[in-house]
C-alpha positions as a Markdown table, in Angstrom:
| # | Residue | x | y | z |
|---|---|---|---|---|
| 1 | Met | 2.3 | 31.1 | -38.2 |
| 2 | Ser | -0.6 | 33.2 | -37.1 |
| 3 | Gly | 0.6 | 33.6 | -33.5 |
| 4 | Lys | -2.7 | 32.1 | -32.1 |
| 5 | Ala | -2.2 | 29.2 | -29.7 |
| 6 | Lys | -4.1 | 26.1 | -30.6 |
| 7 | Gly | -5.3 | 23.6 | -28.0 |
| 8 | Trp | -7.4 | 20.5 | -28.0 |
| 9 | Thr | -11.0 | 20.7 | -28.8 |
| 10 | Asn | -13.5 | 19.3 | -26.4 |
| 11 | Asp | -14.1 | 16.2 | -28.5 |
| 12 | Glu | -10.3 | 15.7 | -28.8 |
| 13 | Ser | -9.7 | 16.0 | -25.1 |
| 14 | Ile | -12.6 | 13.5 | -24.3 |
| 15 | Trp | -11.1 | 11.0 | -26.9 |
| 16 | Leu | -7.6 | 11.4 | -25.4 |
| 17 | Thr | -8.9 | 10.9 | -21.9 |
| 18 | Lys | -10.8 | 7.8 | -22.9 |
| 19 | Thr | -7.8 | 6.4 | -24.8 |
| 20 | Tyr | -4.9 | 7.2 | -22.5 |
| 21 | Gly | -6.7 | 7.7 | -19.1 |
| 22 | Ser | -6.8 | 10.7 | -17.0 |
| 23 | Gly | -3.0 | 10.7 | -16.3 |
| 24 | Ala | -3.7 | 10.5 | -12.5 |
| 25 | Met | -1.3 | 8.8 | -10.2 |
| 26 | Val | -2.9 | 6.4 | -7.8 |
| 27 | Ile | -1.0 | 5.7 | -4.6 |
| 28 | Asn | -2.6 | 3.2 | -2.2 |
| 29 | Lys | -1.6 | 3.4 | 1.4 |
| 30 | Pro | -1.2 | 0.0 | 2.9 |
| 31 | Thr | -3.2 | -0.7 | 6.1 |
| 32 | Ile | -1.5 | -1.6 | 9.4 |
| 33 | Cys | -2.7 | -5.2 | 8.9 |
| 34 | Asp | -1.1 | -5.4 | 5.4 |
| 35 | Ile | 2.2 | -4.1 | 6.8 |
| 36 | Phe | 2.1 | -6.5 | 9.7 |
| 37 | Ile | 1.5 | -9.5 | 7.5 |
| 38 | Asn | 4.2 | -8.5 | 5.0 |
| 39 | Glu | 6.7 | -8.0 | 7.9 |
| 40 | Leu | 5.7 | -11.3 | 9.7 |
| 41 | Phe | 6.5 | -13.4 | 6.6 |
| 42 | Arg | 10.1 | -12.0 | 6.3 |
| 43 | Pro | 12.8 | -14.7 | 6.8 |
| 44 | Leu | 14.0 | -13.1 | 10.1 |
| 45 | Tyr | 10.6 | -13.2 | 11.7 |
| 46 | Leu | 9.8 | -16.7 | 10.5 |
| 47 | Phe | 13.1 | -17.8 | 12.0 |
| 48 | Ile | 12.2 | -16.1 | 15.3 |
| 49 | Ile | 8.7 | -17.7 | 15.4 |
| 50 | Phe | 10.2 | -21.2 | 14.8 |
| 51 | Asn | 12.9 | -20.5 | 17.3 |
| 52 | Leu | 10.3 | -19.5 | 19.9 |
| 53 | Gly | 8.5 | -22.8 | 19.4 |
| 54 | Leu | 11.8 | -24.7 | 19.8 |
| 55 | Gln | 12.8 | -22.8 | 22.9 |
| 56 | Leu | 9.4 | -23.4 | 24.5 |
| 57 | Glu | 9.7 | -27.1 | 23.8 |
| 58 | Ile | 12.9 | -27.3 | 25.7 |
| 59 | Gln | 11.6 | -24.9 | 28.4 |
| 60 | Tyr | 13.9 | -21.9 | 28.0 |
| 61 | Tyr | 11.3 | -19.5 | 29.2 |
| 62 | Leu | 13.5 | -16.5 | 29.9 |
| 63 | Phe | 15.1 | -16.7 | 26.5 |
| 64 | Cys | 11.6 | -16.9 | 25.0 |
| 65 | Ile | 10.5 | -13.8 | 26.8 |
| 66 | Ile | 13.5 | -11.8 | 25.6 |
| 67 | Leu | 13.0 | -13.1 | 22.1 |
| 68 | Thr | 9.3 | -12.2 | 22.1 |
| 69 | Ile | 10.1 | -8.6 | 23.4 |
| 70 | Ser | 12.6 | -8.1 | 20.6 |
| 71 | Phe | 10.2 | -9.6 | 18.0 |
| 72 | Val | 7.3 | -7.4 | 19.0 |
| 73 | Gly | 9.6 | -4.3 | 19.3 |
| 74 | Gly | 11.1 | -4.9 | 15.8 |
| 75 | Ile | 7.7 | -5.3 | 14.2 |
| 76 | Ala | 6.3 | -2.2 | 16.0 |
| 77 | Ile | 9.3 | -0.1 | 14.9 |
| 78 | Thr | 9.1 | -1.3 | 11.3 |
| 79 | Ile | 5.3 | -0.6 | 11.1 |
| 80 | Asn | 5.9 | 2.9 | 12.5 |
| 81 | Glu | 8.6 | 3.7 | 10.0 |
| 82 | Val | 6.7 | 2.3 | 7.0 |
| 83 | Ile | 3.7 | 4.4 | 7.9 |
| 84 | Lys | 5.8 | 7.5 | 8.1 |
| 85 | Val | 7.5 | 6.9 | 4.8 |
| 86 | Asn | 4.1 | 6.2 | 3.1 |
| 87 | Asp | 2.7 | 9.4 | 4.5 |
| 88 | Lys | 5.6 | 11.4 | 3.1 |
| 89 | Ile | 5.3 | 9.7 | -0.3 |
| 90 | Phe | 1.5 | 10.4 | -0.3 |
| 91 | Glu | 2.1 | 14.1 | 0.5 |
| 92 | Met | 4.7 | 14.4 | -2.3 |
| 93 | Ala | 2.5 | 12.8 | -4.8 |
| 94 | Phe | -0.4 | 15.1 | -4.2 |
| 95 | Tyr | 1.5 | 18.3 | -3.9 |
| 96 | Glu | -0.6 | 21.1 | -5.6 |
| 97 | Val | 0.7 | 24.1 | -7.3 |
| 98 | Glu | -1.4 | 26.9 | -9.0 |
| 99 | Leu | -0.8 | 26.8 | -12.8 |
| 100 | Asn | -1.6 | 29.7 | -15.0 |
| 101 | Val | -2.1 | 28.9 | -18.7 |
| 102 | Leu | -2.1 | 31.5 | -21.5 |
| 103 | Arg | -4.1 | 30.6 | -24.6 |
| 104 | Gly | -4.5 | 33.3 | -27.2 |
| 105 | Glu | -5.3 | 36.4 | -25.3 |
| 106 | Lys | -7.2 | 34.8 | -22.4 |
| 107 | Lys | -5.7 | 33.9 | -19.0 |
| 108 | Lys | -7.2 | 30.8 | -17.4 |
| 109 | Lys | -6.7 | 29.5 | -13.9 |
């Protein structure tokens, strides 16, 4: 072994990038509308919506008001928590660290 480090040539690195992709991780942040729609179609909230319709039909207005407040509050809390978690995941995925690579006798940054 000669002790000299061997790396990819420019042509090899271009071919590898075309073949296997850049190796980048893509994380899409859902919008508030996406989160709201996903949450709205969960079984609990579908039950609450149908229950509101039934309670309005038989004129239980106070119960409908209480149910609507809990419904809106639950969705608002869920949207807030999902946004916080997605922001933390996004920050972790794009954490940057300086990397020093030694090749042969040269130091690259």
